[in-house]
C-alpha positions, -999 to +999 in steps of 0.1 A: +118+132-065+120+099-071+092+079-091+069+055-077+070+014-095+038+002-100+049-034-090+049-032-055+082-045-044+067-046+000+077-012+010+061+021+013+055+034-015+044+068+000+084+068+020+094+058-012+088+091-033+109+114-007+136+084-012+134+065+019+126+024+023+104+026+051+090-014+057+056-017+064+042-049+089+009-062+094-018-048+115-052-056+131-076-050+107-052-073+083-031-050+059-001-043+057+004-007+073+036+017+066+055+030+103+060+060+085+033+074+077-002+052+083-003+044+046-021+012+039-020-018+014-043-048+010-029-077-008-053-091-027-052-129-039-014-121-049-015-099-078-026-065-065-021-044-035-043-020-033-033+010-015-065+024+010-080+048+004-075+062+048-045+058+070-038+034+093-032+046+136-002+020+145-020-003+157+001-029+149-006-067+157+020-082+186+038-111+162+056-086+133+048-093+099+063-075+074+051-069+036+083-075+020+098-107+040+054-114+017+051-090-018+056-111-049+057-084-067+014-073-069+003-043-090-005-011-073-041-004-075-070+023-064-092+014-033-124+020-053-153+003-028-152+007+007-154-033+017-137-064+002-116-067-026-118-026-022-107-025-058-142-030-088-139-028-114-103-037-112-080-011-115-040-009-114-018+019-114-007+028-150+025+056-144+036+069-107+021+103-114-008+084-108+002+063-077+015+096-060-020+118-068-037+098-051-011+089-021-021+124-015-057+130-013-053+111+018-063+120+049 
């Protein structure tokens, strides 16, 4: 199995574990959502890429906006609060296994 880099490149981290490069597309809730897995990421201040703790439903915007065009090396973080900014206190993932275990817990 592959590892996940803690610096986000705009592609789906969950798919990366399986050796796939899947685009993430902006949905109607302003989260980038994986077109394959429904994993969602909220980008905050071009510093954090918060992996949301719930999956999207494929409710994408009509005009596609893809994360790989806009990702600027944000650091992957877990969602630890229910409203914006979604990550307070600010925590970052340190290791690939942390990201993997967090993703496995998302329903």
